[in-house]
N, CA, C and O atoms as a GROMACS GRO file, in nm:
protein
  540
    1MET      N    1   3.218  -1.508  -1.581
    1MET     CA    2   3.129  -1.612  -1.589
    1MET      C    3   3.062  -1.628  -1.727
    1MET      O    4   3.064  -1.733  -1.791
    2PHE      N    5   2.998  -1.508  -1.768
    2PHE     CA    6   2.935  -1.514  -1.879
    2PHE      C    7   3.020  -1.416  -1.984
    2PHE      O    8   3.075  -1.313  -1.946
    3ALA      N    9   3.023  -1.458  -2.102
    3ALA     CA   10   3.110  -1.396  -2.190
    3ALA      C   11   3.050  -1.253  -2.228
    3ALA      O   12   3.121  -1.152  -2.236
    4ASN      N   13   2.917  -1.254  -2.250
    4ASN     CA   14   2.843  -1.132  -2.274
    4ASN      C   15   2.730  -1.109  -2.201
    4ASN      O   16   2.618  -1.138  -2.242
    5SER      N   17   2.757  -1.050  -2.076
    5SER     CA   18   2.648  -1.044  -1.962
    5SER      C   19   2.554  -0.945  -1.993
    5SER      O   20   2.442  -0.956  -1.943
    6GLU      N   21   2.585  -0.836  -2.077
    6GLU     CA   22   2.477  -0.741  -2.099
    6GLU      C   23   2.352  -0.796  -2.171
    6GLU      O   24   2.243  -0.739  -2.162
    7ASN      N   25   2.370  -0.908  -2.243
    7ASN     CA   26   2.247  -0.955  -2.314
    7ASN      C   27   2.161  -1.057  -2.228
    7ASN      O   28   2.063  -1.111  -2.279
    8ILE      N   29   2.195  -1.080  -2.111
    8ILE     CA   30   2.119  -1.162  -2.017
    8ILE      C   31   2.013  -1.070  -1.953
    8ILE      O   32   2.040  -0.962  -1.900
    9ASN      N   33   1.900  -1.121  -1.963
    9ASN     CA   34   1.779  -1.063  -1.891
    9ASN      C   35   1.693  -1.159  -1.843
    9ASN      O   36   1.630  -1.233  -1.918
   10ILE      N   37   1.685  -1.163  -1.701
   10ILE     CA   38   1.599  -1.268  -1.628
   10ILE      C   39   1.465  -1.247  -1.653
   10ILE      O   40   1.391  -1.343  -1.632
   11PHE      N   41   1.411  -1.138  -1.697
   11PHE     CA   42   1.271  -1.112  -1.726
   11PHE      C   43   1.224  -1.144  -1.856
   11PHE      O   44   1.104  -1.139  -1.884
   12ALA      N   45   1.315  -1.178  -1.939
   12ALA     CA   46   1.280  -1.193  -2.085
   12ALA      C   47   1.238  -1.364  -2.108
   12ALA      O   48   1.313  -1.456  -2.076
   13PRO      N   49   1.132  -1.378  -2.155
   13PRO     CA   50   1.103  -1.512  -2.192
   13PRO      C   51   1.177  -1.569  -2.304
   13PRO      O   52   1.277  -1.507  -2.339
   14ARG      N   53   1.145  -1.677  -2.368
   14ARG     CA   54   1.219  -1.747  -2.472
   14ARG      C   55   1.204  -1.651  -2.614
   14ARG      O   56   1.290  -1.637  -2.700
   15ASN      N   57   1.076  -1.592  -2.612
   15ASN     CA   58   1.068  -1.505  -2.728
   15ASN      C   59   1.115  -1.370  -2.686
   15ASN      O   60   1.065  -1.304  -2.595
   16LYS      N   61   1.219  -1.334  -2.764
   16LYS     CA   62   1.313  -1.221  -2.718
   16LYS      C   63   1.218  -1.082  -2.742
   16LYS      O   64   1.256  -0.978  -2.688
   17ASN      N   65   1.118  -1.082  -2.808
   17ASN     CA   66   1.027  -0.967  -2.837
   17ASN      C   67   0.929  -0.926  -2.726
   17ASN      O   68   0.871  -0.817  -2.734
   18LYS      N   69   0.909  -1.009  -2.622
   18LYS     CA   70   0.817  -0.989  -2.528
   18LYS      C   71   0.871  -0.999  -2.388
   18LYS      O   72   0.939  -1.096  -2.354
   19TYR      N   73   0.841  -0.889  -2.297
   19TYR     CA   74   0.885  -0.894  -2.161
   19TYR      C   75   0.766  -0.891  -2.077
   19TYR      O   76   0.654  -0.859  -2.119
   20PHE      N   77   0.792  -0.925  -1.955
   20PHE     CA   78   0.675  -0.925  -1.861
   20PHE      C   79   0.723  -0.869  -1.722
   20PHE      O   80   0.839  -0.889  -1.686
   21ILE      N   81   0.640  -0.805  -1.649
   21ILE     CA   82   0.661  -0.745  -1.523
   21ILE      C   83   0.599  -0.822  -1.425
   21ILE      O   84   0.484  -0.863  -1.446
   22ILE      N   85   0.663  -0.851  -1.311
   22ILE     CA   86   0.613  -0.922  -1.198
   22ILE      C   87   0.531  -0.815  -1.108
   22ILE      O   88   0.587  -0.719  -1.055
   23MET      N   89   0.393  -0.843  -1.096
   23MET     CA   90   0.309  -0.759  -1.017
   23MET      C   91   0.299  -0.823  -0.878
   23MET      O   92   0.249  -0.936  -0.874
   24ASN      N   93   0.336  -0.772  -0.775
   24ASN     CA   94   0.320  -0.835  -0.639
   24ASN      C   95   0.198  -0.755  -0.575
   24ASN      O   96   0.160  -0.642  -0.606
   25ASN      N   97   0.142  -0.845  -0.471
   25ASN     CA   98   0.030  -0.778  -0.390
   25ASN      C   99   0.085  -0.714  -0.274
   25ASN      O  100   0.170  -0.780  -0.213
   26TYR      N  101   0.053  -0.590  -0.226
   26TYR     CA  102   0.091  -0.530  -0.124
   26TYR      C  103  -0.024  -0.471  -0.045
   26TYR      O  104  -0.130  -0.440  -0.101
   27GLU      N  105  -0.003  -0.453   0.088
   27GLU     CA  106  -0.107  -0.373   0.169
   27GLU      C  107  -0.028  -0.290   0.265
   27GLU      O  108   0.070  -0.332   0.328
   28THR      N  109  -0.083  -0.154   0.273
   28THR     CA  110  -0.024  -0.064   0.338
   28THR      C  111  -0.113  -0.010   0.445
   28THR      O  112  -0.226   0.025   0.411
   29VAL      N  113  -0.080   0.002   0.559
   29VAL     CA  114  -0.164   0.067   0.674
   29VAL      C  115  -0.092   0.195   0.712
   29VAL      O  116   0.030   0.190   0.728
   30PHE      N  117  -0.158   0.312   0.727
   30PHE     CA  118  -0.095   0.421   0.781
   30PHE      C  119  -0.180   0.490   0.876
   30PHE      O  120  -0.302   0.473   0.866
   31ILE      N  121  -0.137   0.561   0.963
   31ILE     CA  122  -0.201   0.625   1.090
   31ILE      C  123  -0.175   0.777   1.059
   31ILE      O  124  -0.059   0.816   1.039
   32LEU      N  125  -0.277   0.860   1.054
   32LEU     CA  126  -0.279   0.993   1.039
   32LEU      C  127  -0.308   1.055   1.183
   32LEU      O  128  -0.379   0.995   1.264
   33THR      N  129  -0.252   1.174   1.208
   33THR     CA  130  -0.264   1.255   1.330
   33THR      C  131  -0.412   1.284   1.367
   33THR      O  132  -0.489   1.318   1.277
   34PRO      N  133  -0.456   1.271   1.494
   34PRO     CA  134  -0.591   1.286   1.520
   34PRO      C  135  -0.642   1.427   1.515
   34PRO      O  136  -0.764   1.447   1.525
   35VAL      N  137  -0.555   1.529   1.500
   35VAL     CA  138  -0.597   1.661   1.495
   35VAL      C  139  -0.654   1.714   1.377
   35VAL      O  140  -0.700   1.829   1.376
   36LEU      N  141  -0.654   1.623   1.254
   36LEU     CA  142  -0.711   1.660   1.136
   36LEU      C  143  -0.846   1.654   1.127
   36LEU      O  144  -0.910   1.572   1.193
   37SER      N  145  -0.907   1.746   1.038
   37SER     CA  146  -1.058   1.723   1.028
   37SER      C  147  -1.093   1.623   0.929
   37SER      O  148  -0.998   1.567   0.874
   38ASP      N  149  -1.206   1.590   0.896
   38ASP     CA  150  -1.250   1.479   0.799
   38ASP      C  151  -1.206   1.517   0.665
   38ASP      O  152  -1.161   1.430   0.590
   39ALA      N  153  -1.214   1.636   0.628
   39ALA     CA  154  -1.184   1.690   0.483
   39ALA      C  155  -1.028   1.666   0.474
   39ALA      O  156  -0.977   1.624   0.370
   40GLN      N  157  -0.952   1.697   0.588
   40GLN     CA  158  -0.805   1.685   0.565
   40GLN      C  159  -0.764   1.531   0.560
   40GLN      O  160  -0.679   1.488   0.481
   41VAL      N  161  -0.825   1.461   0.641
   41VAL     CA  162  -0.798   1.302   0.629
   41VAL      C  163  -0.825   1.251   0.492
   41VAL      O  164  -0.748   1.171   0.439
   42GLU      N  165  -0.942   1.300   0.429
   42GLU     CA  166  -0.980   1.241   0.286
   42GLU      C  167  -0.864   1.297   0.199
   42GLU      O  168  -0.816   1.224   0.112
   43GLU      N  169  -0.817   1.423   0.219
   43GLU     CA  170  -0.726   1.475   0.116
   43GLU      C  171  -0.592   1.397   0.133
   43GLU      O  172  -0.530   1.361   0.033
   44ALA      N  173  -0.547   1.370   0.256
   44ALA     CA  174  -0.424   1.283   0.263
   44ALA      C  175  -0.444   1.152   0.215
   44ALA      O  176  -0.354   1.102   0.148
   45VAL      N  177  -0.547   1.086   0.238
   45VAL     CA  178  -0.555   0.952   0.176
   45VAL      C  179  -0.563   0.953   0.020
   45VAL      O  180  -0.505   0.869  -0.048
   46LYS      N  181  -0.639   1.054  -0.031
   46LYS     CA  182  -0.627   1.080  -0.172
   46LYS      C  183  -0.508   1.092  -0.226
   46LYS      O  184  -0.486   1.038  -0.334
   47LYS      N  185  -0.416   1.162  -0.163
   47LYS     CA  186  -0.287   1.198  -0.200
   47LYS      C  187  -0.199   1.072  -0.217
   47LYS      O  188  -0.118   1.059  -0.309
   48PHE      N  189  -0.220   0.981  -0.121
   48PHE     CA  190  -0.140   0.862  -0.122
   48PHE      C  191  -0.204   0.758  -0.215
   48PHE      O  192  -0.129   0.678  -0.270
   49GLU      N  193  -0.336   0.753  -0.237
   49GLU     CA  194  -0.400   0.675  -0.360
   49GLU      C  195  -0.345   0.726  -0.477
   49GLU      O  196  -0.302   0.642  -0.556
   50ASP      N  197  -0.334   0.858  -0.512
   50ASP     CA  198  -0.289   0.913  -0.628
   50ASP      C  199  -0.138   0.876  -0.660
   50ASP      O  200  -0.098   0.855  -0.774
   51LEU      N  201  -0.063   0.870  -0.553
   51LEU     CA  202   0.082   0.838  -0.572
   51LEU      C  203   0.092   0.684  -0.608
   51LEU      O  204   0.183   0.646  -0.682
   52ILE      N  205   0.003   0.601  -0.558
   52ILE     CA  206   0.015   0.472  -0.574
   52ILE      C  207  -0.035   0.446  -0.734
   52ILE      O  208   0.025   0.365  -0.805
   53LYS      N  209  -0.132   0.512  -0.776
   53LYS     CA  210  -0.188   0.501  -0.924
   53LYS      C  211  -0.086   0.560  -1.010
   53LYS      O  212  -0.054   0.497  -1.111
   54ASP      N  213  -0.033   0.667  -0.987
   54ASP     CA  214   0.072   0.736  -1.069
   54ASP      C  215   0.184   0.649  -1.087
   54ASP      O  216   0.248   0.662  -1.192
   55ASN      N  217   0.224   0.555  -0.995
   55ASN     CA  218   0.335   0.471  -1.018
   55ASN      C  219   0.295   0.350  -1.085
   55ASN      O  220   0.373   0.255  -1.090
   56GLY      N  221   0.177   0.346  -1.137
   56GLY     CA  222   0.142   0.218  -1.240
   56GLY      C  223   0.086   0.105  -1.149
   56GLY      O  224   0.093  -0.011  -1.190
   57CYS      N  225   0.034   0.130  -1.033
   57CYS     CA  226  -0.024   0.025  -0.952
   57CYS      C  227  -0.189   0.035  -0.965
   57CYS      O  228  -0.252   0.135  -0.998
   58GLU      N  229  -0.237  -0.081  -0.934
   58GLU     CA  230  -0.392  -0.108  -0.930
   58GLU      C  231  -0.419  -0.109  -0.790
   58GLU      O  232  -0.360  -0.186  -0.715
   59ILE      N  233  -0.511  -0.021  -0.747
   59ILE     CA  234  -0.567  -0.040  -0.608
   59ILE      C  235  -0.678  -0.132  -0.612
   59ILE      O  236  -0.776  -0.116  -0.685
   60VAL      N  237  -0.657  -0.245  -0.517
   60VAL     CA  238  -0.760  -0.354  -0.509
   60VAL      C  239  -0.866  -0.311  -0.410
   60VAL      O  240  -0.985  -0.324  -0.441
   61ALA      N  241  -0.833  -0.264  -0.299
   61ALA     CA  242  -0.930  -0.235  -0.181
   61ALA      C  243  -0.866  -0.106  -0.110
   61ALA      O  244  -0.749  -0.071  -0.125
   62LYS      N  245  -0.957  -0.044  -0.035
   62LYS     CA  246  -0.930   0.067   0.044
   62LYS      C  247  -1.024   0.073   0.166
   62LYS      O  248  -1.145   0.071   0.145
   63GLU      N  249  -0.983   0.078   0.278
   63GLU     CA  250  -1.070   0.064   0.401
   63GLU      C  251  -1.034   0.184   0.503
   63GLU      O  252  -0.918   0.197   0.543
   64ASN      N  253  -1.125   0.262   0.538
   64ASN     CA  254  -1.092   0.362   0.632
   64ASN      C  255  -1.145   0.315   0.762
   64ASN      O  256  -1.267   0.302   0.777
   65TRP      N  257  -1.062   0.288   0.856
   65TRP     CA  258  -1.095   0.221   0.980
   65TRP      C  259  -1.133   0.330   1.074
   65TRP      O  260  -1.186   0.297   1.180
   66GLY      N  261  -1.112   0.458   1.046
   66GLY     CA  262  -1.162   0.555   1.138
   66GLY      C  263  -1.060   0.594   1.251
   66GLY      O  264  -0.944   0.552   1.254
   67LEU      N  265  -1.106   0.668   1.331
   67LEU     CA  266  -1.036   0.714   1.459
   67LEU      C  267  -1.019   0.607   1.570
   67LEU      O  268  -1.116   0.567   1.634
   68LYS      N  269  -0.900   0.562   1.590
   68LYS     CA  270  -0.885   0.438   1.698
   68LYS      C  271  -0.790   0.484   1.790
   68LYS      O  272  -0.713   0.577   1.764
   69LYS      N  273  -0.791   0.421   1.903
   69LYS     CA  274  -0.702   0.434   1.994
   69LYS      C  275  -0.569   0.368   1.974
   69LYS      O  276  -0.569   0.252   1.934
   70LEU      N  277  -0.456   0.430   1.996
   70LEU     CA  278  -0.332   0.360   1.970
   70LEU      C  279  -0.294   0.271   2.101
   70LEU      O  280  -0.337   0.288   2.215
   71ALA      N  281  -0.213   0.184   2.060
   71ALA     CA  282  -0.168   0.087   2.170
   71ALA      C  283  -0.074   0.151   2.266
   71ALA      O  284  -0.067   0.104   2.380
   72TYR      N  285   0.004   0.263   2.227
   72TYR     CA  286   0.091   0.336   2.301
   72TYR      C  287   0.098   0.477   2.247
   72TYR      O  288   0.078   0.492   2.126
   73PRO      N  289   0.124   0.583   2.324
   73PRO     CA  290   0.130   0.713   2.278
   73PRO      C  291   0.243   0.720   2.161
   73PRO      O  292   0.348   0.658   2.176
   74ILE      N  293   0.222   0.786   2.063
   74ILE     CA  294   0.306   0.824   1.938
   74ILE      C  295   0.297   0.972   1.930
   74ILE      O  296   0.189   1.026   1.902
   75GLN      N  297   0.424   1.053   1.957
   75GLN     CA  298   0.429   1.186   1.935
   75GLN      C  299   0.336   1.264   2.023
   75GLN      O  300   0.288   1.372   1.988
   76LEU      N  301   0.307   1.196   2.162
   76LEU     CA  302   0.224   1.241   2.251
   76LEU      C  303   0.073   1.239   2.202
   76LEU      O  304  -0.007   1.319   2.250
   77LYS      N  305   0.040   1.159   2.119
   77LYS     CA  306  -0.106   1.136   2.073
   77LYS      C  307  -0.143   0.997   2.104
   77LYS      O  308  -0.067   0.901   2.091
   78LYS      N  309  -0.275   0.993   2.148
   78LYS     CA  310  -0.330   0.865   2.194
   78LYS      C  311  -0.428   0.793   2.096
   78LYS      O  312  -0.466   0.678   2.117
   79ASN      N  313  -0.467   0.866   1.990
   79ASN     CA  314  -0.554   0.831   1.900
   79ASN      C  315  -0.508   0.860   1.751
   79ASN      O  316  -0.430   0.954   1.734
   80GLY      N  317  -0.549   0.791   1.647
   80GLY     CA  318  -0.516   0.836   1.522
   80GLY      C  319  -0.609   0.768   1.409
   80GLY      O  320  -0.670   0.665   1.438
   81PHE      N  321  -0.620   0.817   1.299
   81PHE     CA  322  -0.696   0.784   1.175
   81PHE      C  323  -0.626   0.681   1.104
   81PHE      O  324  -0.520   0.704   1.045
   82TYR      N  325  -0.690   0.548   1.109
   82TYR     CA  326  -0.620   0.440   1.032
   82TYR      C  327  -0.679   0.415   0.894
   82TYR      O  328  -0.801   0.421   0.875
   83THR      N  329  -0.590   0.388   0.798
   83THR     CA  330  -0.635   0.376   0.672
   83THR      C  331  -0.550   0.248   0.610
   83THR      O  332  -0.427   0.240   0.621
   84LEU      N  333  -0.629   0.153   0.548
   84LEU     CA  334  -0.574   0.036   0.488
   84LEU      C  335  -0.589   0.054   0.345
   84LEU      O  336  -0.698   0.092   0.302
   85ILE      N  337  -0.484   0.031   0.258
   85ILE     CA  338  -0.493   0.030   0.110
   85ILE      C  339  -0.420  -0.102   0.056
   85ILE      O  340  -0.300  -0.119   0.080
   86GLU      N  341  -0.489  -0.187  -0.012
   86GLU     CA  342  -0.438  -0.306  -0.075
   86GLU      C  343  -0.407  -0.262  -0.233
   86GLU      O  344  -0.489  -0.194  -0.296
   87PHE      N  345  -0.304  -0.297  -0.279
   87PHE     CA  346  -0.285  -0.273  -0.423
   87PHE      C  347  -0.177  -0.375  -0.487
   87PHE      O  348  -0.106  -0.445  -0.414
   88LYS      N  349  -0.170  -0.377  -0.622
   88LYS     CA  350  -0.088  -0.454  -0.706
   88LYS      C  351   0.016  -0.379  -0.766
   88LYS      O  352  -0.023  -0.280  -0.828
   89GLY      N  353   0.138  -0.401  -0.762
   89GLY     CA  354   0.231  -0.321  -0.826
   89GLY      C  355   0.377  -0.379  -0.822
   89GLY      O  356   0.398  -0.490  -0.772
   90GLU      N  357   0.479  -0.302  -0.875
   90GLU     CA  358   0.612  -0.348  -0.878
   90GLU      C  359   0.670  -0.311  -0.738
   90GLU      O  360   0.605  -0.234  -0.667
   91GLY      N  361   0.785  -0.362  -0.697
   91GLY     CA  362   0.843  -0.351  -0.582
   91GLY      C  363   0.907  -0.198  -0.546
   91GLY      O  364   0.916  -0.155  -0.431
   92ASP      N  365   0.948  -0.130  -0.661
   92ASP     CA  366   1.001  -0.007  -0.649
   92ASP      C  367   0.904   0.108  -0.600
   92ASP      O  368   0.943   0.214  -0.552
   93VAL      N  369   0.772   0.071  -0.620
   93VAL     CA  370   0.660   0.156  -0.573
   93VAL      C  371   0.666   0.180  -0.415
   93VAL      O  372   0.639   0.290  -0.366
   94VAL      N  373   0.703   0.071  -0.342
   94VAL     CA  374   0.695   0.072  -0.194
   94VAL      C  375   0.787   0.169  -0.141
   94VAL      O  376   0.755   0.237  -0.044
   95ALA      N  377   0.907   0.182  -0.200
   95ALA     CA  378   1.007   0.274  -0.174
   95ALA      C  379   0.962   0.414  -0.184
   95ALA      O  380   0.982   0.494  -0.093
   96ASN      N  381   0.900   0.446  -0.295
   96ASN     CA  382   0.839   0.588  -0.328
   96ASN      C  383   0.717   0.605  -0.229
   96ASN      O  384   0.693   0.720  -0.193
   97LEU      N  385   0.652   0.520  -0.191
   97LEU     CA  386   0.536   0.532  -0.096
   97LEU      C  387   0.585   0.564   0.030
   97LEU      O  388   0.547   0.668   0.083
   98GLU      N  389   0.666   0.487   0.088
   98GLU     CA  390   0.731   0.511   0.224
   98GLU      C  391   0.805   0.634   0.238
   98GLU      O  392   0.804   0.699   0.343
   99LEU      N  393   0.877   0.671   0.123
   99LEU     CA  394   0.934   0.814   0.128
   99LEU      C  395   0.841   0.919   0.152
   99LEU      O  396   0.860   1.011   0.231
  100ALA      N  397   0.726   0.900   0.069
  100ALA     CA  398   0.619   1.006   0.097
  100ALA      C  399   0.557   1.002   0.222
  100ALA      O  400   0.519   1.110   0.269
  101TYR      N  401   0.538   0.885   0.294
  101TYR     CA  402   0.492   0.876   0.424
  101TYR      C  403   0.595   0.953   0.521
  101TYR      O  404   0.552   1.015   0.618
  102LYS      N  405   0.718   0.946   0.495
  102LYS     CA  406   0.823   0.992   0.594
  102LYS      C  407   0.815   1.147   0.570
  102LYS      O  408   0.832   1.221   0.667
  103ARG      N  409   0.791   1.194   0.456
  103ARG     CA  410   0.806   1.339   0.432
  103ARG      C  411   0.672   1.415   0.474
  103ARG      O  412   0.669   1.538   0.487
  104ASP      N  413   0.571   1.338   0.493
  104ASP     CA  414   0.432   1.403   0.519
  104ASP      C  415   0.424   1.407   0.678
  104ASP      O  416   0.430   1.302   0.742
  105GLU      N  417   0.410   1.522   0.736
  105GLU     CA  418   0.397   1.535   0.882
  105GLU      C  419   0.271   1.483   0.939
  105GLU      O  420   0.261   1.462   1.060
  106ARG      N  421   0.167   1.458   0.849
  106ARG     CA  422   0.032   1.415   0.915
  106ARG      C  423   0.028   1.272   0.936
  106ARG      O  424  -0.059   1.220   1.005
  107VAL      N  425   0.134   1.199   0.871
  107VAL     CA  426   0.146   1.044   0.905
  107VAL      C  427   0.226   1.028   1.025
  107VAL      O  428   0.338   1.078   1.030
  108ILE      N  429   0.172   0.954   1.134
  108ILE     CA  430   0.259   0.917   1.248
  108ILE      C  431   0.313   0.782   1.257
  108ILE      O  432   0.403   0.752   1.336
  109ARG      N  433   0.254   0.698   1.170
  109ARG     CA  434   0.312   0.550   1.163
  109ARG      C  435   0.262   0.498   1.041
  109ARG      O  436   0.154   0.538   0.999
  110TYR      N  437   0.335   0.405   0.974
  110TYR     CA  438   0.301   0.347   0.864
  110TYR      C  439   0.361   0.210   0.847
  110TYR      O  440   0.469   0.190   0.902
  111LEU      N  441   0.303   0.109   0.775
  111LEU     CA  442   0.350  -0.024   0.751
  111LEU      C  443   0.313  -0.072   0.616
  111LEU      O  444   0.195  -0.074   0.583
  112THR      N  445   0.406  -0.110   0.536
  112THR     CA  446   0.380  -0.175   0.414
  112THR      C  447   0.427  -0.322   0.403
  112THR      O  448   0.542  -0.352   0.437
  113THR      N  449   0.348  -0.406   0.361
  113THR     CA  450   0.395  -0.546   0.363
  113THR      C  451   0.356  -0.608   0.229
  113THR      O  452   0.258  -0.564   0.169
  114LYS      N  453   0.429  -0.707   0.180
  114LYS     CA  454   0.408  -0.781   0.060
  114LYS      C  455   0.326  -0.906   0.103
  114LYS      O  456   0.361  -0.982   0.193
  115MET      N  457   0.218  -0.920   0.032
  115MET     CA  458   0.115  -1.030   0.067
  115MET      C  459   0.149  -1.142  -0.011
  115MET      O  460   0.166  -1.126  -0.131
  116ASP      N  461   0.162  -1.271   0.050
  116ASP     CA  462   0.174  -1.389   0.004
  116ASP      C  463   0.034  -1.451  -0.056
  116ASP      O  464  -0.066  -1.385  -0.030
  117LYS      N  465   0.018  -1.554  -0.122
  117LYS     CA  466  -0.102  -1.601  -0.173
  117LYS      C  467  -0.199  -1.637  -0.066
  117LYS      O  468  -0.318  -1.637  -0.097
  118HIS      N  469  -0.167  -1.664   0.042
  118HIS     CA  470  -0.256  -1.712   0.162
  118HIS      C  471  -0.308  -1.572   0.208
  118HIS      O  472  -0.430  -1.560   0.224
  119ALA      N  473  -0.230  -1.471   0.229
  119ALA     CA  474  -0.273  -1.339   0.272
  119ALA      C  475  -0.377  -1.279   0.182
  119ALA      O  476  -0.471  -1.213   0.227
  120VAL      N  477  -0.357  -1.304   0.038
  120VAL     CA  478  -0.442  -1.245  -0.062
  120VAL      C  479  -0.583  -1.310  -0.035
  120VAL      O  480  -0.686  -1.245  -0.020
  121GLU      N  481  -0.572  -1.438  -0.030
  121GLU     CA  482  -0.709  -1.518  -0.010
  121GLU      C  483  -0.781  -1.471   0.113
  121GLU      O  484  -0.901  -1.446   0.111
  122TYR      N  485  -0.706  -1.458   0.223
  122TYR     CA  486  -0.767  -1.415   0.338
  122TYR      C  487  -0.823  -1.274   0.328
  122TYR      O  488  -0.929  -1.244   0.383
  123ALA      N  489  -0.756  -1.193   0.261
  123ALA     CA  490  -0.802  -1.057   0.250
  123ALA      C  491  -0.940  -1.050   0.175
  123ALA      O  492  -1.034  -0.982   0.214
  124VAL      N  493  -0.940  -1.130   0.060
  124VAL     CA  494  -1.065  -1.138  -0.013
  124VAL      C  495  -1.189  -1.193   0.063
  124VAL      O  496  -1.302  -1.146   0.050
  125THR      N  497  -1.153  -1.302   0.146
  125THR     CA  498  -1.274  -1.347   0.222
  125THR      C  499  -1.314  -1.251   0.334
  125THR      O  500  -1.432  -1.235   0.369
  126ARG      N  501  -1.200  -1.182   0.394
  126ARG     CA  502  -1.241  -1.076   0.491
  126ARG      C  503  -1.322  -0.958   0.437
  126ARG      O  504  -1.405  -0.901   0.508
  127ARG      N  505  -1.296  -0.920   0.304
  127ARG     CA  506  -1.368  -0.817   0.245
  127ARG      C  507  -1.518  -0.858   0.218
  127ARG      O  508  -1.613  -0.787   0.250
  128THR      N  509  -1.530  -0.982   0.154
  128THR     CA  510  -1.658  -1.028   0.131
  128THR      C  511  -1.737  -1.053   0.266
  128THR      O  512  -1.860  -1.037   0.266
  129LYS      N  513  -1.675  -1.089   0.374
  129LYS     CA  514  -1.757  -1.098   0.509
  129LYS      C  515  -1.794  -0.962   0.550
  129LYS      O  516  -1.909  -0.946   0.592
  130VAL      N  517  -1.706  -0.850   0.542
  130VAL     CA  518  -1.730  -0.732   0.575
  130VAL      C  519  -1.846  -0.661   0.497
  130VAL      O  520  -1.926  -0.586   0.555
  131LYS      N  521  -1.852  -0.691   0.356
  131LYS     CA  522  -1.955  -0.648   0.269
  131LYS      C  523  -2.093  -0.698   0.314
  131LYS      O  524  -2.193  -0.628   0.325
  132SER      N  525  -2.085  -0.831   0.339
  132SER     CA  526  -2.208  -0.908   0.383
  132SER      C  527  -2.264  -0.855   0.496
  132SER      O  528  -2.386  -0.835   0.502
  133GLN      N  529  -2.182  -0.826   0.594
  133GLN     CA  530  -2.240  -0.775   0.729
  133GLN      C  531  -2.293  -0.638   0.712
  133GLN      O  532  -2.385  -0.599   0.784
  134LYS      N  533  -2.233  -0.554   0.611
  134LYS     CA  534  -2.291  -0.413   0.605
  134LYS      C  535  -2.422  -0.428   0.526
  134LYS      O  536  -2.507  -0.340   0.545
  135ALA      N  537  -2.448  -0.525   0.442
  135ALA     CA  538  -2.567  -0.523   0.360
  135ALA      C  539  -2.683  -0.584   0.440
  135ALA      O  540  -2.795  -0.592   0.388
   0.00000   0.00000   0.00000
């Protein structure tokens, strides 16, 4: 179809010298096993934060929801430590992050989703509401 297809770059603007990278908003929630101490939970969360930052992402927000009851038993456990991290980054970071979740035996469940503009607006209003309630 194209005579010289190696010269086509969908990310290149009209000025051939500049390129841009699309940064998407993501949120990830993971549940850690309840047998961990507080220090071990903090260490696990720090590990995933560092992984996100090392892949060139910006962490927008982090919330530790604490020890909560699960809706159903997972690996014979009824509770888990929940953590939410919102970040901006490229799509390939999600695959690396989920691979790290799979390899870490402390993680019993995880979910990473791409946020659309409405979800981003809702997250901002929810964070400001939580901050005003704490103050």
